[in-house]
Each structure stands twice: as structure tokens, then as C-alpha cells.
N, C-alpha and C positions, 0 to 999 in steps of 0.2 A: 503493499500499500505506498508508504512512504517513497519506493523509487516511482513509482506510477505519479504520484502526487510532486516529486521532484523533475521529472520527463514535461510533466504538464507546464511547471512554474518555467523551464528552461523555453518550451515551445512559445508561450505565450510573450514573453522578452523578444525572442528571434522575429516575433510577429511585429511587437512594437517597434524595433529598431530597425527591420524593412520599412513599416509605413513611415517614421520618420525620416529616412533617408529619401523615398520616393518623396515626401512634400519640402524636404530641402532641395530635392533636384530640380522640382517643378517650380520654387521660387526662383532657381538661379535663371531656368529657362525665360519664365514669363518676364524677368525683369531686362534679361537680354533682347527681348523680342518688344519690349513697351517702350518706344523711342517718342515721345512727344514734342514734334517740331513746333508746337505751339508756344513753349516754354520757353525760357533763354538756352540757347544754343552754346556749346563748351567752344572757349576761346578760339578762334580759329588757328591760335599758333602752339594749341595744345596736341602732343602726339598722339589722340585718339581721333584725330580728323581722319587720316587715311584707315586706320584700323575700323572705326566706325561705319565708314562708307562701303570698304570693303564688306564688312559684314554684310550692309544691306542689296549691296551689288551681288550676293552670295546665297540671296534667302530662294529656296527653291519654290515655295509653296506662292503663287503669283497671286492668290487673295491676302494672304497675309504682308507680302510685299506693298501692295497697292493699300491696305488699310494704312502701314506703316511710312508712307510716303503721299503723304496729299498733295495737290496742286493747285495754284491760281489760274485758270485759264486768260485772265486778264495780260498775264507774262505771256510773250509772245517769243520765241526765238528762233532766229535766222539759220535755217538747217541746208545744206550742199549735198547734193544727191548725183554728183559729177567726179565721182572719184574712180579708178579703175588700175586692175589689177590683171596681169597675163591670164590667169587661172579663167577669170571671169570678163575680160572684155579683149578678145580677139589678140591675144599674145601681149599686150602692149599696157604701160602703164599710162594713166591719165592723171592730167593735176599733180600728181606727186613728181614727174617727170617735168616740170613745169622751166620753159625756159628763162632764163635770166633777160628781161626786158631794157631794150636800149633806151638810154637818157635822148630827149627829143632833141637835143642840142649835140650835132655831130661832133665836135672839138672837145664835149665834155663826153660823149658817148663812148669814145677809144680808151677812156681810163679802167674801164668797166668791163669785166666777162660779160661776155653773151651769150655762151654754151650753154647747152640744157642739163638738167641735174640728171644722175643716174641711179635712181632706187634699185633695192632698195634701202642701202647705208646712204646715199646721197639724194635727198630730196629737196623740193622747192617752197620749203620752212625752217624759221628758226625755232622748230620746237617738233619732237619726234614723237608720234602717238604712242598711248600705250597698247592701242590694238594692233601696232604695226602698220605699215602703208597698206590701207585695203581696198577693198572694191566695193561700192555702195550698191551693186547688185547681190551682195552675199545675203542671206537668207540670216545669217547667223549675225552678222554685222549689223545689220537692221533691227536686231532683237535687242542687241547689247546696247545701240545707241537709245533705242527706244525707252528701255532700262535706266540709262546713263539721265536720259532728259524728263524722266518720271523722277528720279532721285534730287535733280537740279531745283523741282517744285516749279517750273515753270513749266506749264498747261498745254502751250499751244506751239506747235511749229509752222513756222514760215516759210514755206519749201521754195528755194530759187528754183524756177520754172522756165525755160522755152518750149515754143511750140513743138510738138511732132517731127522729126526730122530734122531739127536744128539744135544748134549747142554753141559754146561759145568755143574760143580756137584750140583751146588746150583739152577740150571734152570731146563726148557723144552725146546723140540725142538720148535722154532720158525720161520722156512721158511714161515711157512702156513701162515705168519702175514706180509708179505712183500707186497704181492697186495695190501693189506688195508694201509699199509704204504705208497707205491708209490702212490696212489689214494690220500691219504691226503696231501703229500709232492706237489702234481701236482696243488692240489686244490690253495695253497698258494704260487705256480709260486715258488716253491724249486726243486733242483736237490739231487740225489741220488745214492752215490756209496757206495764201499764193502768193509768192514774191516773185513777180514778171519780169524778166530781165530784159534790157534793151535788145532785142534780136535783130536780125539784119531787116532793113526796110520795115521797122515797125510802123505804123500811124493810128490813129485814131480809131479807124474803120477796122482794121484787124485787131488791133485789143480787145475792142467790143467782142469783134466775131467769136476769138480764143476764150474771153471771159465766157461766152454762154457755152462754149464748148467745154468747158471745166465744168459749169453747174450741171452742163447735161450729163457730162460720163462721171462725176465724181460727187457730185450737190447731194446725192440719195445716201450716201453713205452715212453712219453712224461717226465717224471721225471726222468728218467734214464741220469745219468751226462756222458758224455764223454768230453774227453781232446785230440785235436787234431783228433778227431773221434773215439777215442777208451774209449772204458770201463775202469775205474779206480778202480785197485783192492791194495787196502792195506794188507800187508803180515804182523801180527803180530808176533813177535819170527820167523822171516823167518830164523836168523842164525840156529835154532835147526835143519834143514835140511842143511846139508854140500854143500859148494860151488861148490864142484865136480859134486853132483848130481843135483844140479840147472842149472849147465853149461851144464853136458852131455844132459839134458831133457829139459830143457826151451831154452836156449840159441839158439838153431838149428830149434825150432819151429818156422818154418815163418809163419803158422797161426794166433799162438799165437801174432806174433808180429806186426803183421796186424790188430789183433781186441781188445787187450788187453796192460792196461797199468800198468806195476807191479811196488809195490813201497816198498821196502824192508827195516826191521828195522835195523838201526844199531847203535853202543853204542858207537862207537869213530871214528873220524873222517877220519882217515886211512883203513876204512872198505867201504867206497866209490867204491873202483878202482877193489877189487873183487866181490864186487856187481855187477858191470855194466858188469866184462867180465863174469858174471854167467848168464845175462840175465834180469835183473832188468831195468828198466827205470828210477828211481829215488830211493830216500833214505830220510827217514824220521824218527824222534826221538823220537814221541809220548810223554816219561815222561813230566808231569808238576812240576815233583820235582824238581826246580833245581840244578844242578850239580850232580843229582842221579848218572847221566852217563856223558861222555866227551860230547857226543853228545847233549845231554839234558841241556847242561850248556849256556846259553844264551850270556854272554860275550864271548863265543868262536867263536858263529855263523857265523860271517864275514870270520875268519879263516877257519871254516868248509867248507865253500862255495867254499874256494879256493882252499881247499884240494881233493874237489869232483868235479872237473873240467869235467870227464866224464860222470857223469849225473847231475841232479839236485838235490840240498838238500832240502828238506821240513821241516822245522823247528814245534816244537808243543809249542804252549803257555798253560800256565794255571793259574788260578785265586788262587792256592795254591795246598795244599796237606796234608792230614791226615786220615789214617784208622786204628786209635788206636781202632776202634771199632768194625775191623776184625781183624787186627794183633796187640795186644793189645802192644806186645814187640816191635812194630817198631815205637817208638815217635822219634829216631832220625832222620826218612825220614820226619816227619814234616815240612811242609815250611806254616807258618802261613800267611794269606791274607794281614794283616797289612792296612784293610780298602781299599783295592785295591793298594795300592802301590806296591805291589808283581807285580800283573798282568800288571799295566803300564810300568811296570821295563822289562817285558819278551817281551812287544810290543815294547819297545823303541832301544830294543835289535836285531829285526828282520832286517836280512840284506835288504838293500835297493833294488826297484823295486817294481812298482805298481801291475805288472801283476804276482809275484810271490805267487805260492800258497803257503798258511799257514794253519797248522792245528792247532784245538782248544780242549784239553784235560780239561773239555768234557762238554757236555751238561748235562749229566745225569749220571757220574759213582760214585753214592751215597756213596759207599763202601768206596772210597779211598778219598772222599771230594774235587774232583776235579770238580763239577759240577757248572754251572751256572743258572741252573735251576731254578726259586723262592724258597727260603727256608723261615721258619718264627721259629724266637726263642719259644722254647718250657722248661719247666721244669717239670718233670713227678714226680719225687722223687729227695731226695738226692743223689742218686746213678744215676739218667736218667736226664741230661740235653743236650740242643741242644743249637748249638751255633749260632749265627743272624748273619744277614749280616747289615753292620753298616748303609745303609740308607734305609733299608725295602727288602721287598721281590724280587724284582725286580731288585736289583740293580746291579747285574752283566751281566741281560740282558740291562741294558740301557749303562752300561760300557764298555761292548761288543762292542754296538754298537758305541759308541763316539769314541772306540778305533782304529775300523776296517775303520771308514771312516775319522779319522785324519790321516790315512797312505797313 
């Protein structure tokens, strides 16, 4: 009888011990997953920045990942689907092998190299991607990009877009990628709008035509972004077409007014009124180089909002700017990142208003060094080195989230 009682006593204590171990383990797991970004985020110089970001990046359960990465859809981040690799793009690199552009002054041009870059080690960027030189056609890459963008807190991608069969000088047509991009964005509950590039022979008539094409082809997709019920279209370098032509063709087009929200690029604050009278619904600044234009000068954004009373002004923030691996002579436009302080300053200068649309330049414009996409430090040779982020690859993904949810 005594032995039986002792055995029962041991079994009871073993059971209690096992239950305690399970409870402690569950508590640790719960705390590791319960990351509340609405509260004060850790200081960006904390060693936890990369560790915590990698933890989020590697969460397998999609519902868990989405639950712990809220986004704000009024933050639009410019996204470029124009990169290529031999595996996916007909045996060639695209954009990673960007040629060095010659200075417009021939006497100055001879002092700078003009040959193409040679990927994968030598690429047309001052930074090196965490994912390596990739193809925008890779389903795996697109999935990882949508996950990273979700982590950044930006809820809407503004995709660089050319009409079918068209591309810039360094790429290939990419409209056929849009359905896959929309599906991947939808998977991560992100939204997509379009950034219309200055394609060859662009006119107001064919801008309207291609806008209708986009609305017809993609407007019914769950990931298609709408503002006040309208599809949103940023028109890069809209000023290349005269205000008169915009006014004549766009302002009087009632169908477009009902279906599309057009955002024109301004260089100066006094350009808002002509833009509004031309039929545009808003103005944006795009450039991440603070002070490059009057409209991109963050210290003047409150003044610019006052000047743009007729239409909303959409400021563009960026982490820095450097394009000397594409334009070797353009060092004067470089804006160092200053360990994130440059980015913070632009966010701090944003005009007040929680519902204001803000654009971020950019997720992955590697050639101009405005990307927040994760990058790694790399030294190939004496002549080929790449800059690093001050707190590891995910520094600007994490910092973007912190700044978005602090505003």
C-alpha cells in the first residue's frame, strides 16, 4: 500500500511538472509572437532591429504574419518590376547591368567611365540587395517582396508601368507581370496602383486609352487600389505634356473623372493651380533628394500644402539618394542616409493629417539608391564596394514601419 501511494505521488508531481513546463513554453511563444507596433517601437539603433525583423520575415503562418504586421493604405511605396536575370529573362541581366550614363557636356563626359556593369558582382547600384540581383519575374522574389513591403507598414504599391510592348532603355516589357504582382499583393492583403512612366510618344489621348486599359484589365482585382472609388494613377513627368493639352483632353473627360484619380508631378509649389485646371486630382513630389526641387524640399511642405489649396499635395519621403554607379558625375545630388536621420527628418516634416496620402521613394529603385529593400555590405575588389545599412539588412524596413506608425 505504501509503495502504491508513493508511486501515485510521483506520478502526480511528474504531471504537475509537465504542465508547468508546457505553460512556460506557451508563455514564451506567445510573447515572441505578440509584437504590437502601435506601441513605442524599440530604438532603431537597438541590436534587436535585424533580429526582430528577420523573426517576422520567417513566420510561416500567413494569418499570424498578417496579424502582426498591420499596414496603412494611405502610404504608397514606389515599386519597380523591371529587373532581370539570365534564368528568367532570355539569358540577360536587366537594370542590374545598367550602363553608366554620359554627362550631357562632352568635355566633362570624357572624364567618367561609360561602360556597362557586369553582374552579379558588379551592378548598377551603390548598394547590394539582400536577395542578390534578382528577376522581377520570379514568383519567389515577388512573394518575398510583398512580405517585406507588408513588414514596412506601407499598404499600397505604386507600380512603375509601361504599356504592353514598351519598356525603358534598360528593361523589357513588363505589363504581363502585373497579374502575378496583383495576386501576390492580394495574398498579403496589400493594394496596387499605377505609376505611369514617360513612355515613347506619350500623349493625353493615349494616357487616357491606357488608363482605360488598366481599369478594364485589372480594376476588378481585389488588390486594385481605389481612392474614393477611383483607380489612382501617378503620372511621372506629367509636365512633359503641355498644360493646354491636358486641359483640352482630360479636364472635359467626364468618364475619366468618374473612374480615375490622376496625380501629376510638380517641381514647384506654384504648379498646383495649373495642374488642377488641367484636370488633375492631386500633385506629388516624387524625388527623394531633399532640396532637388522646391516641391521635394521637406522644410517647405507645409507652405506647399497652403499653395495647393485647389488639389491635395502628396509629399514623397525617401531614405537618401545616391546614383553615382549609374551617373558617375552626379555626386552633387547625393543625400547620405546618416544612419536613418535623413529619413526621419523627411517624415518629421510631413504636413499634419493622419489620413493624408504619403508616397515613399522607394522600395527598390536600386540605381538611384532610394530603396528600403534589404541590402548587405559587400566588398568585391578595391574598385567595387557596396554601402551597408547601419543596423543590418532590414534596417529600413523596420525604420519605415516605426515612422509610419509614429505619425
